[in-house]
Each structure stands twice: as C-alpha cells, then as structure tokens.
C-alpha atoms as one frame of an Amber mdcrd trajectory, in Angstrom:
protein
 -14.731  11.672  44.653 -17.384  11.529  42.104 -16.583  13.854  39.391 -19.539
  15.472  38.913 -19.495  16.068  42.917 -16.379  17.527  42.229 -17.463  20.106
  39.723 -20.309  20.914  42.027 -17.994  21.571  45.017 -15.570  23.593  42.638
 -18.258  25.652  41.740 -19.543  26.470  44.871 -16.662  27.372  46.335 -16.117
  30.064  43.949 -19.178  31.463  44.775 -18.786  31.481  48.425 -15.210  32.810
  48.517 -14.921  35.204  45.399 -15.581  38.791  46.500 -14.401  40.094  42.901
 -16.120  38.228  39.870 -13.193  39.563  37.918 -11.118  36.681  38.988 -13.695
  34.244  37.622 -13.515  33.275  33.733 -13.653  30.998  31.554 -15.195  29.441
  28.173 -17.463  27.397  26.562 -16.919  25.668  23.170 -19.572  23.610  21.246
 -19.134  22.093  17.934 -21.942  19.875  16.408 -22.970  18.130  13.280 -26.262
  17.044  11.865 -25.062  14.287   8.950 -27.245  13.148   6.123 -26.688  10.491
   3.600 -25.084  11.432   0.056 -25.325   9.016  -2.598 -22.916  10.978  -4.781
 -20.058  10.381  -1.993 -21.285   7.058  -1.024 -21.945   8.104   2.354 -24.442
   6.762   4.783 -24.899   8.851   7.840 -25.012   6.806  10.822 -27.781   6.016
  12.875 -26.838   8.693  15.653 -26.479  11.261  12.760 -26.470  14.238  15.211
 -22.806  14.392  17.089 -21.504  17.058  19.111 -18.426  17.984  21.126 -18.677
  20.573  24.028 -16.122  22.028  26.284 -16.902  24.184  29.508 -13.919  25.522
  31.131 -13.887  27.829  34.388 -10.960  29.189  36.190 -10.709  31.095  39.357
  -7.480  33.409  40.443  -6.937  35.088  43.587  -3.538  36.517  44.581  -1.061
  33.568  44.336  -3.628  30.842  44.021  -5.387  29.585  40.789  -7.884  26.590
  39.856  -9.608  25.388  37.139 -11.836  22.661  35.947 -12.945  21.553  32.346
 -16.321  19.576  31.976 -16.411  17.986  28.410 -19.284  16.182  26.696 -19.369
  13.829  23.425 -22.951  13.190  23.112 -24.496  11.254  21.514 -21.205  10.632
  20.067 -18.062  12.131  19.213 -17.783  14.189  15.997 -16.538  11.812  12.845
 -12.891  11.243  12.973 -12.516  11.663  16.508 -11.151   9.224  19.111 -13.511
   6.640  19.632 -13.154   6.295  23.690 -15.063   9.874  23.718 -18.256   8.554
  22.231 -21.332   8.625  24.205 -19.551  10.180  27.246 -19.552  13.280  29.716
 -17.452  13.945  32.344 -15.070  15.977  33.787 -11.748  16.157  31.837  -9.341
  17.715  33.790  -8.884  20.104  36.933  -5.922  22.118  38.633  -4.867  23.963
  41.380  -1.804  26.267  41.347   0.216  28.187  43.863   3.062  30.533  42.835
   5.504  33.072  44.270   8.416  34.691  43.053  10.426  31.619  42.969   8.260
  28.522  42.721   5.259  27.617  40.489   3.540  24.638  41.878   0.435  22.786
  39.989  -1.577  19.745  41.279  -3.928  18.047  38.881  -3.827  18.361  35.173
  -1.185  20.240  33.401   0.391  20.875  30.157   4.150  21.357  29.538   6.581
  21.164  26.950  10.636  20.847  27.276  12.689  22.553  24.572  11.134  22.230
  20.957   8.783  19.532  22.277  10.775  16.625  20.698  11.461  14.981  23.953
   8.013  15.850  25.712   4.951  17.780  25.108   1.705  17.568  26.762  -0.960
  19.554  25.103  -4.596  20.253  24.010  -5.820  20.848  20.597  -9.771  20.411
  19.926  -9.908  20.685  16.296  -7.274  17.409  16.436  -9.129  15.774  19.164
  -6.054  15.809  21.145  -5.694  16.246  24.939  -2.392  14.730  26.038  -2.426
  16.341  29.441  -0.591  14.951  32.449  -2.431  14.186  35.811   0.003  14.628
  38.893   2.370  17.242  39.876   4.315  19.848  38.239   6.834  22.163  40.038
   8.922  24.842  38.003  11.658  26.676  40.510  13.563  29.708  39.203  16.976
  29.880  41.019  18.251  33.005  39.450  17.639  35.078  36.375  19.721  32.570
  34.711  18.899  29.129  36.045  15.421  27.600  36.276  14.422  23.473  36.837
  10.990  22.048  35.945  10.165  18.797  37.110   7.035  16.639  36.488   5.524
  13.355  37.580   2.234  11.779  36.909  -0.082   9.845  34.241  -1.407  10.597
  31.039  -4.809  11.212  30.217  -6.290   8.525  27.652  -9.752   9.483  26.692
 -11.297  10.117  30.227  -9.211   7.465  31.944  -5.748   7.489  32.598  -2.633
   5.285  31.382  -1.082   2.880  34.117   2.044   3.932  32.913   3.871   6.915
  35.327   5.672   9.615  33.635   8.512  11.777  35.286  10.642  14.417  33.946
  13.122  16.914  34.514  13.972  20.070  32.412  16.468  22.813  33.049  17.427
  25.937  31.057  20.571  27.976  31.708  21.373  31.376  30.352  25.044  32.018
  29.695  25.082  35.874  29.345  26.075  36.589  32.889  28.453  34.054  33.252
  30.602  35.281  30.243  29.665  38.987  30.078  27.788  38.835  26.785  26.594
  42.119  25.449  25.530  41.561  21.921  25.128  37.676  22.230  22.502  35.662
  23.674  22.993  32.162  24.780  21.414  29.585  26.631  21.561  25.645  27.030
  18.999  23.442  28.333  18.905  19.507  29.113  15.993  17.106  29.194  15.086
  13.985  30.888  11.873  11.899  30.344  11.175   8.434  31.651   7.922   6.187
  31.409   7.520   3.344  33.939   4.940   0.651  32.687   4.631  -2.642  34.555
   6.082  -5.628  32.160   4.120  -8.496  34.085   7.488 -10.031  34.831   8.509
 -10.196  31.377  12.055  -9.503  31.549  12.348  -9.123  27.861  10.126  -6.048
  27.856  11.743  -3.146  29.809   9.670  -1.591  32.483  11.670   1.709  32.460
  12.187   3.574  29.282  13.987   7.009  29.072  14.892   9.812  26.677  17.829
  12.245  27.288  18.123  15.303  25.460  20.333  18.641  25.245  20.090  21.774
  23.495  21.316  25.249  22.852  20.070  28.440  21.767  22.238  31.346  20.106
  21.011  34.615  19.119  23.322  37.200  17.594  22.065  40.269  15.958  20.449
  39.136  12.926  21.329  35.681  13.248  19.986  32.817  15.238  21.152  28.913
  15.758  19.053  26.276  18.038  20.372  22.883  18.336  18.662  19.942  20.032
  19.844  16.336  19.955  17.734  13.398  21.950  18.377   9.536  22.447  15.920
   7.102  23.288  16.322   3.796  25.331  15.726   0.676  23.589  12.280  -0.370
  23.643   9.501  -2.777  21.733   8.100  -1.451  18.561   4.251  -1.838  18.030
   1.514  -1.337  15.626  -1.852  -0.744  16.792  -1.622  -2.977  20.115   0.374
  -5.675  18.496   4.206  -6.272  19.244   6.108  -6.339  15.909   9.325  -7.588
  16.905  11.095  -9.809  19.548  14.186  -7.456  19.394  14.340  -3.856  21.111
  15.342  -0.930  19.287  16.484   2.700  20.644  15.802   5.964  18.955  17.322
   9.350  18.196  16.228  12.836  17.469  18.097  15.604  15.735  16.612  19.366
  14.884  18.917  22.141  13.798  17.338  25.844  12.979  19.047  28.656  11.509
  17.793  32.027  11.097  18.497  35.369   9.509  16.484  38.609   9.415  16.733
  42.066   8.763  14.322  44.945   7.745  12.623  43.596   4.614  14.101  40.510
   4.566  14.178  37.021   6.431  15.454  33.412   5.890  14.827  30.377   8.021
  15.602  26.721   7.703  15.275  23.492   9.921  16.980  20.327   9.508  15.760
  17.138  11.226  16.260  13.728  11.412  14.061  11.334  13.114  15.327   7.514
  13.406  12.495   5.440  15.463  11.368   8.454  17.464   7.874   7.818  18.978
   7.409   7.731  22.436   4.153   7.045  23.952   2.694   6.588  27.391   1.733
   3.322  26.569   3.940   0.934  24.762   1.423  -0.593  22.608  -0.214   2.632
  21.428   2.024   3.149  18.825   0.385   3.132  15.328  -2.722   4.804  16.560
  -4.398   7.002  14.016  -5.719   9.636  16.414  -2.463  10.981  17.824  -3.482
   9.644  21.539  -1.122   8.913  24.408   2.239  10.759  22.932   4.755  11.855
  24.838   7.036  12.943  22.069   6.077  15.816  19.617   6.995  15.218  15.769
   5.003  17.532  13.777   5.747  17.592   9.970   7.869  20.820   9.129   6.513
  21.961   5.837   4.486  24.982   4.957   1.189  25.056   6.708  -1.338  25.839
   3.609  -4.573  28.074   3.934  -6.635  27.428   0.644  -9.169  24.406  -0.066
  -7.025  22.753  -2.806  -3.530  23.278  -1.410  -4.505  21.389   1.658  -5.596
  18.052  -0.737  -1.849  16.448  -0.444  -0.348  17.474   2.794   2.589  15.447
   4.394   2.297  13.744   8.055   5.893  13.076   9.634   6.932   9.627   9.497
   9.318   8.964  12.335   8.142   5.384  13.069  10.507   2.146  12.574   8.580
  -0.385  10.652   9.525  -3.766   9.947   7.233  -6.064   7.717   7.004  -7.893
   4.591   5.582  -4.954   2.621   8.003  -2.372   3.835  11.132  -1.709   5.812
  11.689   1.927   7.241  13.606   3.526  10.222  12.254   7.113  10.132  12.725
  10.403   8.061  15.220  12.994   7.418  14.541  16.235   5.794  14.738  19.912
   5.571  12.517  23.032   5.231  13.521  26.618   4.276  11.716  29.832   4.378
  12.773  33.150   2.716  10.749  36.175   2.621  11.388  39.840   0.995   9.426
  43.049   1.110  10.001  45.482  -1.597  10.138  48.918  -1.447   7.405  51.314
  -1.857   6.085  52.223  -5.293   8.092  49.026  -6.657   7.268  47.952 -10.057
   4.425  45.648  -8.508   2.715  48.545  -6.974   2.470  51.856  -4.815   2.777
  49.854  -1.596   5.079  47.556  -0.392   5.229  43.870  -1.981   5.869  40.959
  -0.296   7.308  37.639  -1.793   7.684  34.279   0.201   9.219  31.286  -0.753
   9.237  27.831   0.862  11.057  24.485   0.058  10.674  21.291   2.117  12.033
  17.790   1.086  11.357  14.673   3.686  12.780  11.178   2.689  13.306   7.675
   4.462  16.559   7.374   6.192  18.507   4.889   3.821  18.732   1.782   5.948
  19.707  -1.879   5.016  17.237  -4.360   6.973  18.905  -8.180   8.003  17.311
 -11.476   8.056  17.228 -11.342  11.746  15.273  -7.790  11.919  18.410  -5.858
  12.844  19.219  -2.795  10.486  22.075  -0.730   9.315  21.319   2.855   8.915
  23.072   5.736   7.352  22.851   9.479   8.903  21.147  10.473   5.763  21.796
   8.482   2.813  19.518   8.067  -0.219  16.296   6.730   1.047  12.813   6.779
  -0.590  11.270  10.311  -1.353   8.423  10.949   0.819   7.345  14.417  -0.072
   8.601  17.565  -1.825   7.061  21.031  -2.201   8.046  24.473  -3.740   5.803
  27.238  -2.694   5.801  30.940  -3.837   3.298  33.535  -2.589   3.312  37.095
  -3.602   1.476  39.594  -1.790   0.581  43.124  -3.214  -1.671  45.864  -1.848
  -2.535  48.139  -4.849  -4.319  50.947  -2.813  -5.844  51.465   0.361  -8.826
  49.340  -0.518  -7.770  46.388  -2.662  -4.756  43.964  -2.187  -4.252  40.428
  -3.776  -2.388  37.153  -2.960  -0.942  34.635  -5.702   0.029  31.419  -4.961
   1.766  28.781  -6.637   2.671  25.242  -5.238   4.256  22.199  -6.801   4.228
  19.058  -4.794   5.401  15.430  -5.165   4.006  13.217  -1.977   4.169   9.516
  -1.754   0.756   7.493  -2.427   1.308   5.891   0.992   1.532   9.277   2.885
  -1.415  10.815   1.042  -3.474   7.910   0.808  -2.540   5.240   3.293  -0.862
   2.036   2.816   2.880   1.112   2.609   5.215   3.833   1.666   7.779   3.774
  -0.899   6.247   0.782  -3.132   2.932   2.513  -4.449   4.563   5.431  -6.355
   3.945   9.250  -6.197   1.554  11.590  -6.691   2.732  15.120  -8.683   0.491
  18.208  -8.394   0.637  21.657  -8.925  -1.626  24.455  -7.590  -2.279  27.908
  -8.740  -4.438  30.358  -6.423  -5.479  34.162  -6.866  -7.019  35.886  -3.975
  -8.258  39.316  -4.038  -9.783  41.005  -0.991 -11.489  44.910  -1.461 -12.343
  46.907   1.658 -15.814  48.941   1.464 -16.636  51.860   3.777 -17.954  51.029
   7.274 -15.957  48.096   7.773 -17.490  46.045   4.895 -15.196  44.014   2.666
 -15.539  41.150  -0.032 -12.529  38.230  -0.716 -12.691  36.157  -3.960 -10.268
  32.967  -4.288 -10.087  31.373  -7.610  -7.819  27.860  -7.323  -6.767  25.502
  -9.716  -4.835  21.845  -9.236  -3.266  19.699 -11.995  -2.374  16.171 -11.299
  -2.361  13.009 -13.577  -2.448  10.607 -10.611  -5.096   9.985  -8.118  -7.969
  11.850  -8.808  -6.636  14.375 -11.577  -7.839  18.065 -11.828  -9.764  20.327
  -9.462 -11.104  23.724  -9.550 -11.856  25.725  -6.378 -13.806  29.077  -5.844
 -14.476  31.057  -2.890 -16.484  33.941  -2.076 -16.729  35.655   1.158 -18.817
  38.896   1.969 -18.346  40.801   5.423 -21.264  42.635   6.319 -18.871  44.550
   9.072 -16.233  43.012  11.539 -19.262  40.890  12.988 -21.153  39.402  10.371
 -19.872  37.347   6.985 -21.101  34.988   4.661 -19.531  32.438   2.325 -19.831
  30.059  -0.312 -16.894  27.781  -1.664 -17.046  24.736  -3.894 -14.136  22.297
  -4.771 -14.797  20.753  -7.912 -12.949  17.590  -8.825 -13.949  17.646 -12.467
 -10.935  15.674 -13.640 -12.568  12.600 -11.997 -15.057  10.361 -13.318 -17.366
  11.101 -10.617 -16.899  14.902 -11.207 -17.724  15.643  -7.429 -18.796  19.133
  -6.132 -17.603  19.719  -2.594 -19.777  22.561  -1.861 -20.136  24.744   1.065
 -22.209  27.885   2.284 -22.276  29.521   5.591 -21.412  32.089   7.691 -20.334
  33.635  11.130 -21.488  36.385  13.673 -19.466  37.843  16.331 -20.300  39.994
  19.051 -18.189  41.012  22.173 -16.850  37.626  23.076 -19.135  35.266  21.466
 -18.721  33.954  18.174 -21.289  31.771  16.277 -20.850  30.073  12.554 -22.902
  27.704  10.562 -22.260  25.900   7.669 -23.848  23.611   5.365 -21.883  21.059
   2.954 -19.513  18.472   1.909 -16.276  17.390   3.706 -13.412  16.128   1.601
 -12.201  12.909   2.894  -8.595  12.864   3.879  -5.996  14.495   6.384  -6.825
  17.708   8.268  -3.664  19.126   9.521  -3.123  21.791  12.381   0.474  22.871
  12.889   2.032  20.131  11.269  -0.140  17.229  13.252  -3.229  15.447  11.065
  -6.005  13.423  11.701  -8.224  11.665   9.336 -11.675  12.807   8.501 -13.963
  10.603   6.461 -15.894  12.350   3.512 -19.444  13.122   4.473 -22.245  15.754
   4.156 -24.291  17.795   6.779 -24.756  21.000   8.687 -21.985  22.160  11.220
 -22.741  24.439  13.888 -19.893  26.130  16.241 -20.347  28.199  19.120 -17.493
  29.933  21.025 -17.967  32.100  24.424 -15.502  33.721  26.672 -16.468  34.933
  29.854
C-alpha cells in the first residue's frame, strides 16, 4: 500500500473509531537550520542553505490494542552531518500495531528492543544523532511467570526509508532465581540472548550467509552491592570498510562487560570493565565503517563521563571495537574501564551551609595488544599493553551556599589519540593532552527568575592550542530564557570565536528555541554515541509539541 495512503487510512480510523480523544496522543518535532557563508571558518553554505528534519508521530490506544505511525520529512535536505540517504525525502518512517494481555505482548510493524546491556542487540532511535535502527517485522514478548520471560524478534532493519535485504532473528530470555533458591536479601537473575543475520551471499561460499551472536549474563544485587556480567561471542564474518571487503579471511568477535556498584547514603562507587574484540555487528555485512551509525545491530557506546560544557566536549572519545588490517594501522578492538566515585558531605561542612557533593571519574581505553601475521591472521592478548586511545580524570564539586546561590567547579585532565579526536589512523599520530577548568554559578531570584554564568578554560600545546569559554543565561521565568555564549580559540593563529546567542520559550506541552551562531566542527556525542558535524554558521530553530 502507498505510504501516504496508509497514513490517511490510519488517521481516518482514529477519527471514526475513537470515542475518547484521551486515547489519541502524539508529538511533532521540527529542527531547522538556515546556513550562511562564513569566511572566518572557510565555510561556504550549500545552495540549499535551508535544511530541516521533521517528525510527526501519532498513537492510538484502546484497551489492549495500540497502534502508531511516524511521518518524517527531510526537505529540501537533511541537516548537516545527517545520513545522506534522507536528503530530499519525506515519507512514513515507521508504523506498528500492538496487542497485549497479562502474558503476551505482540507487535507487528516497526519496533525497538534491547537485549541485556544492548551489546548483542539494540534497535533504537535518537533524532539528535540521526539514528533510527528499528526493525520491521514481528516481536513477541511472553511472560511465563513472575520469574521467567522470553522475547522473540524477526524482521528487517531500517536503512533510511528503505529496508536492508538481510533478515534479523533473535531470542532473549530472562530468569529470576530468587524464588528457586528462596533468597530474601539477594536478587539474582540470569539471561541468554541469540541474534542471527541471514544475508544472501550470491553463491559465494567463502562468505557466510548466516552469522550469529550468542550471549549470556547474570545480575546480582545484594544490599549495597551490585554485580553485572555479560559475555558474547560472534561468528566468523568478513571485515569491511565503507562497502569494501578488507580481507579474504573471516574473523570472529567477542565482547565482555563487567559492572560493579556500591552505594549507601551519601556515598556511591561504580566501575565498568569492557573488552571488545572485532565486535561490530551490522545488518549489512558491508556497512562496517560508515560514519553515520546506520544499520548497527550491536550497541557499543563509549564508556566515559558525559560532559556538559563547551570546552569539556572538544576532546571526546568514540568507542573503537573494530578489527582493522591495513599498512597504516593494525588493531583488533579496545579494552578499558571507567570508574565513578560520589560523596556527599554532611550539612554545614567546611564548604558551606548545605550538603556539598563531590564526584570523581576516571576512564582509560586502549587497543588490545595484538600481533599481526603476514597472512592477515593475528594473535591477541586478553588485555596486554596496547596503544592508549584515551584517558581522562574528572573532578566535580557542587556546593549550595544558601537558598539562592549554588556553584559547580569542574576540572578535566584528558589525553586522547589524535586519530580518535581528529580522524585518521590510530596509534601513529601521537596524543593531544589537554586540561580544562570550569566554574559555574547559578543565582535564583524571586518569582522563578534565575541567572547562570559559566567561565571555562582549556590548555593544550597540541592541536588548536588554548581556548576560553563564556556562557551567560537569564531565565525570566520557568518558561522563557535567553543565553549568550562564546568559545574563543585564542591560542590558534586564526583566533576564532565560536559565538552563539539565543533562547527558548515553553508553555504547557510546547517548546520553541532559536539560536544564531557558529558550530564548532567535530564529534557531537549523546550517551557515548557520536556523529561528526562540520563547522558551519547560521540560524537554528527547534519546535517540540506534545499532545
């Protein structure tokens, strides 16, 4: 059925069958930019300098039945840095119907899902990153008892507005062992997952048509402690880069993640260890190496502290799970860890009248030590002493001085491989070493008014040298705010100002924001997943409406 006709049929069914408009809900999101030339950035705006991403979603619930549809428009083209397959298109992006009762939950159409931590499988959407890896097919979740549930999926993964030719099938099971062992102060559960991809190999028996991943996990919670373990193996498959197979050999892959946590009143500790060896899994065997995070089955975000400020976001880490074999670099994946420590001081401590909070974060990521042979095979250590990709130390001190004024002090010390930060081969270009200091203060007036100021500085002798950053924001109410910001790269020869001015207005379920300024080029990351954005200048308009 024509997709536009499908939308009309869907909307008509809502109007004719709904007796209670509370069962209809949805959202509209519009993100637009008007680009302009900027000689200081060497940026020439494209001929179609107005670009816009738009999403209209409507859902209908009645009893045990629900349905939904999402219409998307990327006209005249998608915003800069987004997947080019969306350029100039507007179509129905996804739709579904769902029926459920006390035991079964059945979805037909497009769906999202995650098995375990997502290492083995995650289908998800993030509009800021331009990701929509949903599966079109069938998903069934069945709860056999309070202790045991099973999820099965089958379908094809979305690629732009089309579907990949490969079929994806999977099973995920979760078993809670508390009732079996009569645990009272212990919560123990185990799980197992399977994901398979079938893709026609055109009778080339050297390329496997079926590739699968198998994984197991357990989760343990006991009082103040938690321990989570997940391990996955992936069948031997080709390795590719941007549509080209890189070797005549096949290579398998593994993933291991261990999470430990401890918490009590006023204190928290969490630590994650992860090892990824050749662990990218795509719904198209040739999609590996694409820079748009499209067609991914596995979910391998960078496990580092997510930063909030202009200058702490310049040198960010992007996970490196790939196997790469070429004359410039040989690498088989990444290994490392991240640790967070939180502590809240007692009231009236030496730092102020109210409780002061301190947070310390440390992360270290490196290549797995591997020795590559002339025949393109390799020998690998479990950890070894591979090239360092990234190391950071973060210190954050939050203090509320009185009922109106609070401050945040942040310090960051980071070392990052130039290949990760700037692109190019890893482990051969040297490192960028940088330190960042941030002071933020917020003052609250009467009647919901407040002001916020941030002063930042970045020191480095490599790359673009020193930066200073300033942000000032004034909230006239909980609905209206204005801001002005500038990141000044005064240490470079060009001494570029990355300025921005704008604001937002919110009322009920509607939010409108507008800003004008320069966008620094580089990686933009959300939840550890990144996309590259080229430098540009222009006006950005964002509208969000929920109904």
